[in-house]
C-alpha positions as CSV (number, residue, x, y, z in Angstrom):
1,M,39.2,-42.6,-12.5
2,I,37.5,-46.1,-11.9
3,T,33.8,-46.7,-12.7
4,A,31.0,-49.0,-11.6
5,R,28.6,-51.4,-13.6
6,S,25.4,-50.3,-12.3
7,H,23.8,-47.8,-9.7
8,A,22.5,-51.0,-7.8
9,A,26.3,-52.3,-7.7
10,R,27.4,-48.9,-6.4
11,I,24.4,-49.0,-3.7
12,A,25.7,-52.4,-2.6
13,L,29.3,-51.5,-2.4
14,L,28.9,-48.1,-0.7
15,G,26.1,-49.2,1.2
16,A,28.3,-51.7,2.8
17,F,31.0,-49.2,3.7
18,G,29.0,-46.2,4.4
19,G,25.2,-46.0,4.2
20,L,24.5,-49.3,5.8
21,L,26.5,-48.0,8.6
22,I,23.8,-45.6,9.4
23,A,21.3,-48.4,9.5
24,G,23.3,-50.3,11.9
25,I,23.0,-47.2,14.1
26,A,19.2,-47.0,14.0
27,L,18.6,-50.3,15.4
28,G,30.3,-49.6,27.6
29,S,34.3,-49.8,31.8
30,G,38.0,-48.7,31.1
31,C,40.5,-46.0,32.0
32,S,39.1,-42.9,33.3
33,D,41.6,-40.8,31.3
34,S,40.5,-41.7,27.9
35,V,37.6,-41.5,25.7
36,A,37.2,-45.4,26.1
37,A,36.0,-44.8,29.7
38,P,33.4,-46.2,32.2
39,G,30.1,-46.7,30.4
40,I,31.2,-47.3,26.9
41,G,33.7,-49.8,27.4
42,S,37.3,-50.3,26.8
43,S,37.6,-52.9,24.1
44,A,40.4,-52.6,21.6
45,Q,37.6,-51.8,18.9
46,T,36.1,-49.1,20.9
47,T,39.2,-47.6,21.8
48,D,40.5,-47.6,18.1
49,A,37.3,-46.3,16.8
50,L,37.1,-43.3,19.2
51,A,40.7,-42.5,18.4
52,V,40.1,-41.9,14.9
53,L,36.4,-40.5,14.8
54,P,35.9,-36.6,15.1
55,R,36.9,-35.5,18.5
56,D,34.6,-32.6,18.4
57,A,31.4,-34.6,17.6
58,D,28.2,-33.9,19.3
59,V,26.9,-37.3,18.5
60,F,28.5,-40.8,19.1
61,G,27.1,-44.3,18.7
62,M,27.8,-47.9,18.4
63,T,25.8,-51.2,17.2
64,N,27.2,-54.5,17.9
65,L,25.8,-56.3,15.0
66,A,27.3,-59.7,15.8
67,E,25.4,-59.7,19.1
68,A,22.3,-58.8,17.3
69,R,22.9,-61.7,14.7
70,D,23.1,-64.0,17.8
71,S,19.8,-62.6,19.5
72,Q,17.1,-65.3,19.5
73,A,14.5,-62.6,20.0
74,L,15.3,-60.7,16.9
75,A,16.0,-63.7,14.8
76,A,12.3,-64.8,15.7
77,A,10.9,-61.6,15.2
78,L,12.5,-60.8,11.7
79,G,12.5,-64.2,10.3
80,E,14.5,-64.8,7.1
81,T,15.0,-60.8,6.7
82,G,17.8,-61.0,9.0
83,L,18.9,-57.3,10.4
84,G,17.0,-55.7,7.4
85,M,20.3,-54.1,6.6
86,V,20.7,-55.6,3.1
87,S,18.2,-57.8,1.2
88,G,19.9,-59.6,-1.6
89,T,16.7,-61.4,-2.4
90,G,16.0,-61.1,-6.3
91,S,19.0,-58.9,-6.8
92,E,21.9,-60.2,-9.1
93,D,23.8,-56.9,-8.4
94,F,23.9,-58.1,-4.6
95,E,24.6,-61.6,-5.3
96,A,27.4,-60.7,-7.7
97,F,28.7,-58.4,-5.1
98,V,29.0,-61.1,-2.2
99,R,30.4,-63.6,-4.6
100,L,32.9,-61.4,-6.2
101,T,34.2,-59.5,-2.8
102,G,33.6,-62.4,-0.5
103,F,31.7,-59.6,1.7
104,D,28.3,-60.3,2.9
105,P,27.0,-57.1,5.2
106,S,24.6,-59.2,6.8
107,E,27.2,-61.7,8.0
108,D,30.7,-59.9,7.9
109,L,29.8,-56.7,9.6
110,D,30.4,-57.0,13.3
111,R,30.6,-53.6,14.8
112,V,29.6,-50.1,13.6
113,Y,30.6,-46.7,15.2
114,V,29.4,-43.2,14.1
115,A,30.1,-39.8,15.2
116,A,28.6,-36.5,13.8
117,R,28.6,-32.9,14.5
118,E,25.5,-30.9,15.2
119,G,23.9,-29.4,12.0
120,Q,26.2,-31.5,9.9
121,P,24.8,-34.9,9.2
122,K,26.5,-34.9,5.7
123,R,29.9,-35.0,7.6
124,A,29.0,-38.0,9.8
125,A,31.9,-40.5,10.1
126,F,31.8,-44.1,10.4
127,V,34.0,-46.8,11.6
128,A,33.1,-50.5,10.8
129,Y,34.8,-53.8,12.0
130,G,34.2,-56.9,10.1
131,R,36.0,-59.3,7.7
132,F,37.0,-57.6,4.6
133,D,39.3,-59.1,1.6
134,R,40.9,-56.0,0.6
135,E,42.2,-57.5,-2.6
136,R,38.9,-58.8,-3.9
137,I,37.1,-55.7,-2.9
138,E,39.9,-53.6,-4.7
139,Q,39.5,-55.8,-7.7
140,Y,35.5,-55.5,-7.7
141,V,35.8,-51.7,-7.7
142,S,38.3,-51.6,-10.6
143,D,36.1,-53.9,-12.7
144,Q,33.1,-51.4,-12.5
145,S,32.0,-49.2,-15.3
146,D,28.9,-46.8,-14.7
147,V,29.6,-44.9,-11.6
148,A,32.9,-43.1,-11.1
149,F,35.3,-44.0,-8.2
150,E,38.6,-42.0,-7.9
151,V,41.3,-44.4,-6.1
152,S,44.0,-42.8,-4.0
153,E,46.1,-43.3,-1.0
154,I,46.5,-41.3,2.1
155,D,49.2,-42.3,4.4
156,G,49.4,-45.7,2.5
157,V,45.6,-46.4,3.1
158,P,43.7,-47.0,-0.2
159,V,40.6,-44.7,-0.5
160,Y,37.8,-44.8,-2.7
161,L,35.7,-41.7,-3.4
162,T,32.8,-40.6,-5.3
163,T,31.1,-37.4,-6.0
164,S,27.4,-37.2,-5.4
165,D,24.7,-35.3,-7.5
166,D,25.0,-32.3,-5.4
167,G,28.8,-32.1,-5.5
168,E,29.6,-33.8,-2.2
169,R,32.8,-36.0,-2.2
170,G,32.9,-39.1,0.2
171,G,33.7,-42.6,0.4
172,F,35.5,-45.3,2.3
173,A,39.0,-46.6,3.2
174,L,40.2,-50.1,3.6
175,A,42.4,-49.7,6.8
176,N,43.1,-53.4,6.8
177,D,41.2,-56.6,6.5
178,E,39.2,-55.9,9.6
179,M,38.4,-52.2,9.8
180,V,36.6,-49.8,7.2
181,L,36.5,-46.0,7.5
182,A,33.7,-44.2,5.8
183,G,32.8,-40.3,5.4
184,D,33.3,-37.2,3.5
185,E,36.6,-36.5,1.9
186,A,38.0,-34.1,4.5
187,T,36.7,-36.3,7.5
188,L,38.1,-39.5,5.9
189,A,41.5,-38.0,5.4
190,D,41.6,-36.8,9.2
191,M,40.5,-40.2,10.3
192,I,43.2,-41.9,8.3
193,R,45.9,-39.7,9.8
194,R,44.9,-40.7,13.3
195,L,45.2,-44.6,12.7
196,G,47.2,-46.0,15.4
197,T,46.9,-42.9,18.0
198,T,45.6,-42.9,21.4
199,P,42.0,-41.6,22.0
200,P,42.3,-38.2,24.0
201,P,40.4,-37.7,27.4
202,A,36.8,-37.0,27.0
203,D,35.9,-33.5,27.9
204,A,33.6,-33.3,31.1
205,E,30.4,-32.7,29.2
206,L,30.8,-35.8,27.2
207,Q,32.2,-38.1,29.8
208,V,29.1,-37.6,32.1
209,L,27.1,-38.9,29.1
210,F,29.4,-41.8,28.3
211,D,29.2,-42.8,32.0
212,R,25.5,-43.4,31.7
213,V,25.7,-46.1,28.8
214,A,24.4,-49.2,30.5
215,F,25.2,-51.7,27.7
216,P,28.5,-51.1,26.4
217,D,28.5,-54.3,24.0
218,G,25.0,-54.2,22.7
219,A,24.3,-50.8,21.1
220,W,24.5,-47.3,22.5
221,F,23.8,-43.6,21.3
222,V,24.9,-40.4,23.1
223,A,24.1,-36.8,22.0
224,R,25.2,-33.8,23.6
225,G,24.8,-29.8,23.0
226,F,21.1,-29.7,23.0
227,D,21.2,-26.4,24.4
228,R,23.5,-25.4,21.6
229,A,21.2,-26.5,18.9
230,G,18.8,-23.5,19.5
231,R,15.9,-25.4,18.3
232,H,12.4,-24.0,19.2
233,V,9.8,-26.2,20.8
234,P,6.2,-25.0,20.1
235,A,4.0,-25.1,23.2
236,E,1.7,-27.9,21.4
237,A,4.5,-30.2,20.9
238,P,4.3,-33.6,22.3
239,P,5.9,-34.6,25.7
240,S,8.9,-36.1,24.1
241,A,9.9,-32.8,22.4
242,M,9.0,-30.8,25.5
243,A,11.3,-33.2,27.5
244,A,14.0,-32.7,25.0
245,Q,13.8,-28.9,25.4
246,A,14.7,-29.4,28.9
247,A,17.7,-31.6,28.1
248,E,21.4,-31.0,27.8
249,G,22.0,-34.5,26.4
250,F,20.6,-37.9,26.2
251,V,21.9,-41.5,26.5
252,V,20.2,-44.6,25.2
253,S,21.6,-48.1,25.2
254,M,20.4,-51.6,24.7
255,N,21.5,-55.2,24.8
256,F,20.5,-58.1,22.6
257,E,19.4,-61.1,24.8
258,G,17.5,-64.1,24.0
259,D,14.1,-63.1,25.1
260,G,14.2,-59.6,24.2
261,I,15.8,-56.3,24.3
262,P,16.6,-54.4,27.6
263,V,16.7,-50.7,27.0
264,R,18.0,-47.9,29.4
265,A,17.9,-44.2,28.7
266,F,19.2,-41.2,30.6
267,L,18.2,-37.7,29.8
268,K,20.5,-35.1,31.3
269,T,18.5,-32.1,32.3
270,K,19.7,-28.5,32.0
271,P,20.7,-26.7,35.4
272,E,17.5,-24.6,35.5
273,A,15.4,-27.6,34.7
274,S,13.6,-29.8,37.4
275,A,14.4,-33.5,36.9
276,D,11.2,-34.5,38.8
277,D,9.3,-32.2,36.5
278,V,10.7,-33.7,33.3
279,A,10.0,-37.0,34.7
280,D,6.5,-36.2,35.0
281,V,6.4,-35.2,31.4
282,V,8.1,-38.4,30.3
283,R,5.4,-40.3,32.3
284,G,2.6,-38.3,30.7
285,G,4.0,-39.2,27.4
286,I,4.2,-43.0,28.1
287,S,0.4,-42.5,29.4
288,A,-0.5,-41.0,26.3
289,A,1.1,-43.7,24.2
290,R,-0.9,-46.3,26.0
291,S,-4.2,-44.9,25.1
292,G,-3.2,-45.1,21.6
293,M,-2.1,-48.9,21.7
294,K,-5.3,-50.5,23.2
295,D,-5.4,-52.8,20.2
296,R,-1.6,-53.5,20.5
297,P,-1.2,-56.1,23.5
298,S,2.4,-56.3,22.8
299,A,2.9,-52.6,23.0
300,L,0.9,-52.4,25.9
301,D,3.0,-55.0,27.6
302,V,6.2,-53.0,26.8
303,L,4.8,-49.7,27.8
304,D,3.5,-51.4,31.2
305,R,7.1,-52.4,32.0
306,V,8.6,-48.7,31.4
307,E,10.2,-47.2,34.5
308,V,10.9,-43.6,35.0
309,E,12.8,-42.0,37.6
310,A,14.3,-38.8,38.4
311,E,17.9,-39.3,39.3
312,G,20.5,-36.9,40.0
313,D,21.0,-34.4,37.3
314,G,18.7,-36.1,35.1
315,V,15.9,-38.7,34.5
316,R,16.4,-42.4,33.9
317,V,13.9,-44.4,31.7
318,E,14.2,-48.3,31.7
319,G,12.1,-50.6,29.6
320,F,12.1,-54.2,27.8
321,L,11.2,-54.8,24.4
322,T,9.7,-58.4,24.2
323,S,10.0,-60.8,21.3
324,A,6.3,-60.3,20.8
325,F,6.7,-56.5,20.6
326,L,9.7,-57.0,18.1
327,A,7.6,-59.2,15.9
328,D,4.6,-57.1,15.7
329,A,6.8,-54.0,15.2
330,H,8.3,-55.7,12.2
331,E,5.0,-56.7,10.7
332,S,3.6,-53.5,11.1
333,G,6.5,-51.8,9.4
334,G,5.9,-53.9,6.3
335,G,8.3,-56.8,7.3
336,R,7.4,-60.6,7.2
337,R,8.0,-63.1,9.7
């Protein structure tokens, strides 16, 4: 059993290899016979990540943090706060973590992939790519003294597990100096056993959504199974919720460019729903949003650029997040420029 020096140290470490992967998500053309198919791209990282992530997941996503770091629009909007994933300002624990491990999440984390099953958020699985010095990280963990880590190996891969207050066991595995896996204990073990395998073909339901990813090397998020979730939408719900009620799946992707972030989304409608009607609902939601943004010129500018079109079996929505809007959103969220 290995322990950690403080709760802050634990947060810094597991945040880098687990929770922070979620933050990366919050911010694709290849062979048609594998998951890394048209839409989500066929890079080696995408192929390897989707080979190990749960194959029955309902949600998949990727954020290219390296591209985000290079975006002049994001840099201007966020100022010295970076991507907001980790703030080491005033934290001796964080500074010690970076110094002792050689790993700074704001600089050394390049891509994050996530997969989760509907109704099982605690069993989300993550794959992160970056630069990890395994020896220094292993030494850092072994030197801690307050929070317990259990260290083991699965198929020769070092695994670090901890138990939460509610009894959930999870952690991360250092696959190599460029790849880290994170998730609950069972999911983590399954991912390790799939290392080095070839991703299977995506099923038809998922492939349709993957094909709609417009920016495979920026950030993308795909969710299916809305009709299986069984959620009730009340009559007074906002247009966005009403549109979701008519959807089977959803895709959103974005690119990190110098002057802003282009965003493209696609809502795949249920067979019994009319794409034209859903498009009208989405347009109504945008109009309602405009009425509440009269004192936010940058937001009005973004909303004025949004295009909504019924297209085939769904609705396509395109927009562009300007540098001014990103800066205003950051400030209104409590950030500083």
